C-alpha positions in Angstrom: -0.8 -4.4 -23.4 -2.0 -4.2 -19.8 -1.8 -7.5 -18.0 -4.5 -8.4 -15.5 -4.4 -11.1 -12.8 -7.4 -12.5 -11.0 -7.6 -12.8 -7.1 -6.0 -16.2 -7.0 -3.0 -15.0 -9.0 -2.5 -11.6 -7.4 -1.0 -12.8 -4.2 2.1 -14.4 -6.0 2.9 -11.3 -7.9 5.9 -8.9 -7.1 3.4 -6.2 -6.6 1.4 -8.1 -4.1 4.6 -9.2 -2.3 5.8 -5.5 -1.8 2.3 -4.4 -0.7 2.2 -7.3 1.9 5.7 -6.3 3.0 4.5 -2.7 3.5 1.5 -3.9 5.5 3.9 -6.0 7.6 6.1 -3.0 8.2 3.3 -0.9 9.4 2.0 -3.6 11.7 5.6 -3.9 13.1 6.1 -0.1 13.2 9.2 -0.6 11.2 9.7 2.7 9.4 13.0 1.7 7.6 11.4 -1.4 6.3 8.2 0.6 5.2 10.2 3.1 3.3 11.9 0.3 1.3 8.4 -0.8 0.1 7.4 2.7 -0.9 7.9 4.9 -4.0 10.3 7.8 -3.3 7.4 10.1 -3.9 5.3 8.4 -1.3 8.1 8.6 1.2 8.6 12.3 0.6 4.8 12.8 1.1 4.7 10.8 4.3 7.7 12.7 5.8 6.3 16.0 4.8 2.9 15.1 6.3 4.4 13.8 9.7 6.7 16.9 9.9 3.7 19.3 9.2 1.9 17.6 12.1 4.9 17.8 14.4 5.2 14.1 14.5 8.2 11.6 14.1 8.0 8.9 11.4 7.4 6.4 14.2 4.4 8.4 15.3 3.4 8.4 11.5 3.5 4.6 11.7 1.3 4.3 14.6 -1.3 6.5 12.9 -1.1 4.4 9.7 -1.4 1.3 11.8 -4.5 2.7 13.5 -6.1 3.8 10.0 -5.2 0.7 8.1 -8.0 -1.7 7.1 -7.7 -5.2 8.4 -8.4 -8.5 6.7 -7.0 -7.2 3.4 -7.8 -9.4 0.5 -6.2 -8.6 -2.8 -8.9 -8.8 -5.6 -7.3 -7.6 -8.9 -4.1 -6.4 -10.4 -3.6 -4.5 -13.7 -0.1 -3.9 -14.8 0.7 -1.5 -17.6 4.5 -1.2 -18.2 6.1 0.4 -15.1 2.8 1.2 -13.3 0.1 -1.1 -11.8 -3.1 -0.7 -9.9 -4.1 -3.3 -7.4 -7.6 -3.5 -5.9 -8.4 -4.9 -2.6 -11.0 -5.3 0.1 -10.6 -4.9 3.8 -12.5 -4.2 7.1 -12.5 -1.0 9.1 -14.8 -0.5 12.1 -16.8 -3.6 11.0 -17.5 -2.0 7.6 -16.3 -3.5 4.4 -13.9 -1.1 2.6 -12.7 -1.1 -1.1 -9.2 -0.1 -1.8 -7.1 1.0 -4.7 -3.3 0.8 -4.4 -1.1 2.4 -7.0 2.3 0.7 -7.6 5.2 1.8 -9.7 8.5 0.2 -10.7 11.6 2.1 -9.5 15.0 1.0 -10.3 13.8 -2.5 -11.2 11.8 -3.0 -8.0 8.0 -2.6 -7.5 7.1 0.1 -4.9 3.8 1.0 -3.3 2.6 4.5 -4.1 -0.8 6.0 -3.2 -3.6 4.1 -1.6 -7.2 5.1 -1.3 -9.8 3.2 0.7 -13.5 3.9 0.7 -16.6 2.2 1.8 -18.3 2.9 -1.5 -17.3 1.3 -4.8 
């Protein structure tokens, strides 16, 4: 059965910890630390995208930092086996954003996959 955690309990979960670590890596511009938090698929996509744009991973980190919402609050977590979806809110340009973060267990470690942020529910 899928397990759900409410906002108070989300922060302590392994999924929330790896997501927070990925946010810290972006804030620090630490690409090596960032890739350790991400699924292998997400890393491939990031590398393909930065290469396509003629950028280095470090440039990519700067772009992610610029586009990342601030004041992220984790609101919910649903875990279903080796996959999980976390919801969050954050601010971007003084506008409240709703986020959805996919996570996946890879080799016994939770990793961050796709994220989508929108100003509509």
